[in-house]
C-alpha positions, -999 to 999 in steps of 0.1 A, spaced: 186 -9 756 193 27 762 199 32 724 165 16 718 146 39 742 163 70 727 142 65 696 111 47 710 103 65 743 77 88 728 56 58 717 60 40 751 48 71 769 19 74 745 9 38 752 11 43 790 -11 75 787 -36 55 767 -36 27 794 -43 50 824 -81 53 818 -82 14 815 -66 12 850 -92 36 864 -123 20 848 -112 -16 842 -83 -24 864 -81 -61 854 -81 -52 817 -56 -24 823 -32 -48 841 -34 -74 813 -28 -47 787 2 -35 807 17 -70 809 12 -74 771 28 -41 765 58 -50 787 62 -83 768 61 -66 734 86 -40 745 109 -66 759 107 -87 727 113 -56 705 143 -46 726 159 -80 721 153 -79 684 167 -44 681 199 -55 701 203 -85 678 201 -63 647 226 -38 662 250 -67 670 247 -81 634 254 -46 619 284 -41 642 298 -76 634 293 -69 597 311 -36 599 340 -52 618 342 -79 592 342 -54 563 368 -33 581 390 -64 586 385 -75 550 395 -39 538 426 -40 560 435 -74 546 429 -63 510 449 -31 516 478 -50 531 477 -75 503 476 -47 477 505 -29 493 527 -60 498 520 -72 463 520 -38 445 540 -41 412 553 -6 417 582 1 441 570 16 474 587 25 507 578 42 540 602 67 555 602 85 589 603 123 591 641 121 588 641 101 556 650 68 572 636 38 553 613 19 578 596 -4 553 598 -13 516 580 -37 493 597 -63 472 599 -43 439 616 -15 459 641 -40 474 648 -54 439 658 -20 426 679 -9 456 693 -44 466 702 -49 502 691 -20 524 711 -15 557 692 -9 589 683 28 595 695 37 560 683 70 547 667 74 513 692 99 501 721 76 510 706 48 489 694 71 461 716 102 460 693 118 434 665 121 460 666 150 484 644 145 514 639 183 518 621 183 485 593 162 501 582 192 521 573 211 489 539 208 474 546 189 441 527 163 421 558 143 411 595 145 404 619 126 382 654 111 390 679 87 377 692 56 395 714 29 380 710 42 345 672 40 348 648 70 349 621 70 375 591 93 384 586 96 421 554 104 440 552 112 478 524 113 503 526 127 539 512 109 569 504 135 596 499 132 634 488 163 653 496 184 623 532 172 621 547 148 595 551 114 610 560 94 578 564 98 541 552 72 516 573 71 485 561 55 452 582 50 422 575 44 385 601 33 359 597 57 329 629 47 311 611 32 281 587 61 279 615 86 280 634 67 253 603 67 231 598 104 238 634 111 227 629 90 196 596 109 188 614 142 193 642 131 171 623 114 143 588 130 144 576 145 111 581 182 103 560 195 74 572 222 50 556 240 21 581 259 -1 573 285 -27 596 302 -52 585 339 -48 595 353 -81 600 324 -105 580 340 -133 599 373 -130 633 355 -130 624 332 -159 611 362 -179 646 377 -181 659 354 -209 651 330 -237 639 294 -236 673 279 -229 678 303 -201 644 296 -186 651 258 -187 685 263 -171 673 286 -142 644 263 -135 668 233 -133 693 251 -111 666 262 -87 650 227 -85 683 210 -81 694 234 -53 662 229 -34 662 191 -38 698 186 -29 696 208 1 668 189 17 681 155 6 713 163 24 691 166 55 674 132 48 642 149 37 618 140 9 610 166 -17 580 166 -40 575 193 -66 538 196 -75 540 229 -95 569 247 -112 573 270 -81 558 249 -53 573 221 -33 561 198 -5 588 187 19 590 163 49 618 162 75 625 145 108 628 168 138 666 162 142 674 174 107 648 202 109 665 215 140 698 215 121 683 237 94 667 259 120 700 264 139 715 275 106 687 301 103 673 285 71 704 291 51 686 277 21 672 312 17 707 326 13 719 297 -9 690 302 -34 694 339 -34 730 335 -45 720 315 -76 735 333 -107 730 319 -142 725 352 -159 696 365 -138 698 401 -126 670 395 -100 679 373 -70 657 342 -65 638 342 -32 619 316 -14 590 315 11 587 286 34 559 275 58 569 250 85 548 231 111 557 206 137 523 211 155 495 187 148 485 152 157 484 139 121 505 147 90 474 163 74 471 187 103 508 195 102 507 202 65 476 223 69 494 245 95 525 246 73 503 260 44 489 287 67 525 296 77 534 299 40 505 323 36 519 344 64 554 343 49 540 356 16 519 382 35 551 395 50 567 400 16 584 366 10 621 357 12 616 341 46 606 311 66 577 311 91 576 283 117 544 275 136 548 274 174 524 265 201 517 301 208 526 321 177 553 320 150 590 322 146 604 341 117 637 336 97 650 357 68 630 385 53 662 404 44 652 416 10 627 441 -2 594 425 -14 594 420 -52 566 439 -69 545 416 -91 535 429 -126 502 412 -129 470 430 -119 448 399 -119 446 399 -81 436 435 -80 408 429 -105 395 398 -86 396 418 -53 379 447 -69 350 426 -82 346 407 -48 347 440 -29 320 455 -52 297 426 -43 303 430 -6 295 467 -8 263 460 -27 250 435 -2 259 455 29 233 475 48 256 500 63 293 505 56 320 517 80 355 526 68 385 530 91 422 537 90 445 530 120 449 548 153 470 580 150 462 581 113 488 593 88 482 605 52 481 569 39 455 558 65 432 587 58 440 588 21 431 551 16 400 555 38 388 586 18 394 566 -14 371 538 -2 346 564 9 346 577 -27 342 542 -41 311 536 -19 296 569 -28 302 564 -66 283 531 -62 253 551 -49 256 541 -13 266 560 19 293 551 44 307 563 77 343 573 82 356 562 117 380 587 133 391 593 169 406 624 184 442 614 175 443 634 142 473 657 147 491 642 117 462 648 93 450 683 104 457 698 70 439 672 50 409 673 74 407 711 68 407 704 30 381 678 34 358 701 53 362 727 25 361 705 -6 342 674 4 317 683 32 297 651 26 326 630 37 334 653 65 299 651 78 300 613 76 328 611 103 318 591 134 336 583 166 348 547 173 323 545 201 294 555 178 305 529 152 307 502 178 272 511 191 256 513 156 272 483 138 247 455 132 248 422 115 247 427 78 269 458 79 304 460 64 336 472 81 365 481 57 399 485 74 427 503 55 464 505 61 464 480 90 454 445 98 459 443 136 428 447 157 449 465 184 457 493 158 421 500 149 404 530 164 378 506 178 396 474 187 364 458 200 346 465 167 373 450 146 373 419 167 335 414 169 324 426 134 312 396 114 319 411 79 354 427 76 375 437 46 413 443 51 433 464 26 469 468 38 505 469 25 523 461 58 540 427 63 516 404 81 521 401 119 510 374 143 481 395 153 455 395 125 418 402 120 399 370 127 382 354 97 380 385 74 355 383 45 381 396 21 418 403 25 440 424 1 474 423 18 502 432 -6 536 440 11 551 448 -23 528 478 -26 541 512 -16 510 521 3 474 512 11 465 543 -11 482 526 -41 461 494 -35 428 514 -33 438 533 -64 442 500 -83 410 483 -72 387 513 -76 392 510 -114 374 476 -113 346 488 -90 336 522 -104 352 518 -139 345 549 -160 336 572 -130 361 597 -117 371 608 -82 369 644 -71 399 667 -68 400 662 -30 396 624 -32 423 619 -57 446 643 -38 440 624 -6 451 591 -23 481 609 -38 491 622 -4 490 586 10 513 574 -18 537 603 -15 540 599 23 549 562 22 572 565 -8 589 597 5 579 615 -27 584 584 -49 620 576 -37 613 545 -14 593 513 -20 583 526 -55 576 503 -85 559 504 -118 525 499 -102 531 529 -79 537 552 -108 507 537 -127 485 544 -97 499 580 -94 493 585 -131 457 575 -127 452 599 -98 468 628 -118 444 621 -146 415 624 -121 427 658 -109 454 653 -83 483 677 -84 515 665 -67 527 701 -61 494 709 -44 495 677 -24 530 687 -11 514 716 7 494 692 29 527 681 44 537 715 57 544 718 94 535 745 118 562 765 137 560 744 169 564 711 150 593 725 131 610 735 164 603 701 180 619 684 150 650 705 154 652 697 191 648 660 184 676 660 158 699 676 184 694 645 206 707 622 178 732 595 188 751 574 162 751 538 174 774 512 160 784 536 133 753 531 112 722 536 134 709 570 143 688 571 175 670 603 186 643 611 212 612 634 212 596 649 242 559 646 251 537 668 229 505 665 210 525 661 178 551 637 192 543 608 170 542 629 138 575 645 148 591 611 154 581 599 120 594 630 102 627 630 122 632 594 114 630 602 77 653 632 80 680 612 99 684 589 69 700 618 50 730 616 73 760 601 54 768 566 67 734 561 85 716 530 73 687 530 97 671 556 120 651 552 152 632 579 170 616 574 204 588 597 214 574 601 248 536 597 245 527 592 282 538 579 315 559 548 309 548 548 273 571 553 243 564 553 206 591 541 182 594 552 145 620 532 125 633 538 90 659 522 68 675 528 34 670 491 26 702 474 40 688 470 75 654 453 81 639 475 107 607 454 107 626 426 124 640 450 150 605 465 156 589 430 159 614 421 186 600 451 205 564 441 199 558 461 168 560 455 130 559 472 96 581 470 65 617 462 58 623 500 54 596 514 77 583 501 110 571 511 144 564 499 179 549 509 212 569 502 244 555 503 279 587 519 292 601 554 297 624 570 272 657 559 288 646 522 293 631 522 258 664 534 244 682 507 262 658 480 249 662 494 214 699 491 215 696 455 228 673 447 199 698 462 175 726 441 190 705 409 187 696 417 151 733 422 142 742 389 159 715 370 140 722 386 106 
């Protein structure tokens, strides 16, 4: 009744107040009304109590049914289940649990019955754990029952995952691994002899590839003279992977009268839900292998790529078809663009500024204007900037900062990147990542990091320099028009820098590009003057050479102190150290800030410094590479030596 009046008393009081005038003016009517009110209240109270009783009874019934269903579910659960006290003693178990463990002694502890289970692990916050018991594998789950904040009991659930684990092992062992294989230089090798030689070398290559993968239970399908589609199971693929893709070495050793070694590029993928997806990723991996110069295998991983091989220098192709196609495509992109921005990499060298100036000249000869993106890190190109200001003021006035380019770039504009393909190396990383229309012209071997969805890519690791590539394609864009003395000299400077005056990474195409630039007015003797150093740089080079250490009898390692020209000095010293008799690779570490070190690496060709630089987070070419380490000089030197040691172990 009290519960009733808690909610109805305002109405009762209101009725009594209403009846007071009736008592005063009509006592008989008021008395009858009061009796009627009392009757109605009494009846309503009884009805309310009945409803409350029915609800209470229903709640009790539901609670009892829930307990009954819960108990039934627990006792008849098909999964093993047990309750343990806080000390791990088994206090109750269901029938499936008993079937697994057999007879359980009184007060037996769980770790006594199942030694693989450690009761102390239950205190840790973990979703599940796995263990083995009687040659079966189980996944365990625990739940804590607390009282006053302390563990009173544990509930242990078990799930038999033996079959699942066996299937997983089978999938791991027999799952499909997709491979695309390309013979890098088949045309060049076949072009060395007559018809009988060409048939023989083709047969030897095909047989070598087919037999190798057949020995590993793979299927091989040749769909073009130099292209193969291959499928392997994971077990055999891992055997090949553990042998570092020795097929690369076996094919390179083929000798049937060829003076050029045969090289392969292989793209591999185990990632993908369907064979189509796997072969699609393998094809992309092959493109990366080719973009890195060939003679290597690239394996797709969940978060990146794994590289094998890449020991030889990229073979220079004789055909200019690609240069012509790229030239025509770039011409159309330039025509359609509203505004054009051209950029080399951070800390630009002669090749970065030379190739960028070459593209500026191309755009201007097409009757359009462009902006040249340059930051404040121009120590290495001071001489050429002075010459630009004197001989080509229009280009000099078109220079904009990375911040200005980022602010002004709009949809419909065009961004041309030369001598790099990593967004992190661009003067404006944000612009290179967000621009919707990007052209990449580069000669470095492709790295994991790459411009996302470029409109046009001209990536040729066989080329000596980005300036060589620009010199080639400009012939197909501006045709009969000529560059100025400064523009041709800038491109020549880029080629001369990266070829070390035509002694490194130099091929027929390099000399053809240089010849074209000479006809346009470039003078190699004059260009050499652009490489002269000031007195302080010369002294810094001498100090750096004094720090040289010969490591493992064939590696020269030197250090450069912090200075505005530290990066330039490091590159020049690395070149100079290769002139030491017996040195096959040189590494110069330059302090460029607190816990920040720049690495310049060079090689005469026997050592692949690109692989060493990549292990330190950098990249580049077989004979020329670099990296940036977030360490001081001493720790960087230690990391470099470890990278060299690992390289020697793997090669």
